[in-house]
C-alpha positions in Angstrom: 4.9 -3.7 -17.1 2.8 -5.9 -17.8 -0.8 -5.9 -15.5 -3.5 -8.4 -14.5 -6.8 -7.6 -13.1 -7.1 -9.1 -9.5 -10.1 -7.5 -8.0 -12.7 -5.1 -9.4 -15.4 -4.9 -7.1 -17.7 -2.1 -4.9 -18.2 -2.9 -1.3 -18.0 0.0 2.2 -15.0 -0.4 4.6 -16.2 -4.3 6.0 -15.3 -5.4 2.6 -11.6 -4.3 3.7 -10.6 -7.8 5.4 -11.9 -9.4 2.5 -9.8 -7.7 0.5 -6.6 -7.8 2.5 -7.4 -12.1 2.2 -7.1 -11.4 -2.1 -4.2 -9.5 -1.3 -2.5 -11.4 1.2 -1.5 -14.4 -0.9 0.5 -12.3 -3.9 2.7 -10.1 -1.7 5.9 -13.3 -1.9 5.8 -11.7 -5.3 4.8 -8.1 -5.0 5.5 -6.5 -1.9 5.1 -2.8 -3.0 1.5 -2.0 -2.6 0.1 1.1 -4.1 -2.2 2.4 -2.6 -3.8 5.3 -4.5 -7.6 7.8 -3.6 -8.9 10.4 -2.0 -8.5 11.3 1.1 -11.3 9.3 3.7 -11.2 6.0 0.9 -9.7 4.0 3.4 -5.4 3.4 2.6 -4.6 4.0 6.0 -7.5 1.0 7.4 -6.6 -1.4 4.9 -2.6 -0.9 5.8 -4.3 -1.8 9.5 -5.9 -4.0 8.7 -3.0 -5.9 6.8 -0.6 -5.8 9.4 -3.2 -7.0 12.0 -3.7 -10.5 9.3 0.3 -10.6 8.6 0.5 -10.7 12.9 1.6 -7.6 14.3 -0.7 -6.4 17.3 0.4 -3.3 18.3 -1.7 -0.1 17.1 -0.4 1.1 13.4 -1.0 5.1 12.9 -0.6 7.2 9.4 2.9 7.8 8.4 2.2 11.4 7.6 4.6 13.2 9.0 7.1 10.5 8.7 7.0 9.7 5.4 8.2 6.6 6.0 6.9 3.8 9.7 8.7 0.6 10.4 7.0 -2.4 11.7 8.6 -5.4 12.8 7.3 -7.9 14.4 7.4 -12.5 14.5 10.6 -11.8 11.4 8.9 -9.6 9.3 9.0 -6.0 8.4 6.6 -3.8 6.7 7.8 0.0 5.9 4.4 1.6 5.5 4.9 5.2 3.4 2.6 8.4 2.8 4.1 10.2 0.6 1.3 13.3 0.8 3.4 15.8 1.6 6.4 15.1 -1.3 6.9 17.4 -3.5 10.1 16.2 -5.2 11.5 12.4 -5.6 15.0 14.3 -5.1 13.4 14.2 -0.8 12.5 10.7 -1.3 16.1 10.0 -2.7 17.7 11.4 0.5 15.8 8.6 2.5 16.7 6.1 1.0 12.8 5.1 -0.8 14.2 2.5 -3.6 16.2 0.9 -0.7 13.6 0.2 1.1 12.2 -1.0 -2.5 15.0 -3.3 -3.2 14.3 -4.9 0.6 11.7 -7.6 -1.2 9.6 -6.7 2.8 6.6 -5.3 2.4 6.2 -1.9 1.7 3.2 -0.2 1.7 2.7 3.4 0.2 0.0 5.8 0.2 -0.2 8.7 -2.3 2.4 7.1 -4.8 1.2 9.1 -8.0 4.7 11.1 -8.1 7.1 7.8 -7.8 4.6 6.0 -9.4 6.5 5.8 -12.7 9.9 5.4 -10.8 9.1 1.7 -9.9 9.8 -0.6 -12.5 9.6 -3.9 -9.3 6.9 -6.0 -9.5 3.5 -4.4 -7.3 0.4 -4.6 -6.6 -1.7 -1.1 -7.6 -5.2 -0.3 -5.6 -7.0 1.9 -6.7 -9.9 3.0 -3.7 -12.7 5.6 -4.5 -16.8 7.2 -3.3 -18.1 5.1 -5.2 -22.6 6.3 -4.9 -22.6 5.8 -0.7 -20.2 2.3 -1.1 -15.9 2.8 -1.6 -14.8 0.7 -5.6 -12.2 -1.5 -5.0 -9.6 -1.9 -7.9 -7.2 -3.9 -7.5 -4.1 -5.5 -10.4 -0.8 -6.6 -10.5 1.6 -5.1 -12.1 5.1 -7.5 -13.2 
């Protein structure tokens, strides 16, 4: 799959609304967002900010123990996954993971490394890293 660099910047947690603004225009064609990074780099903070920008007004939490949280609002559906605890791809097959991706709804996937090689749909690949007291945000569009 081809990749195109969308963003490569340093910033703090306060950069996340700008990051959301850069990604929003691409969600119609790239509704799957892979959120990669160590603990505390802003994956859940990004998900909360994106949902807020899409119009979701209730609380957003990390789906660590549920694997997926579903948000339905204003005619939109967003699936928020946390795959941190998943050890085998077969665990995701049991919940119909690929059906979520095929739905064309926004899918935010934290800790996606276990499924990354299986995703052959257009998506956004976001890498978040700690960098000298800030965060390094790198975003690619994958076609």
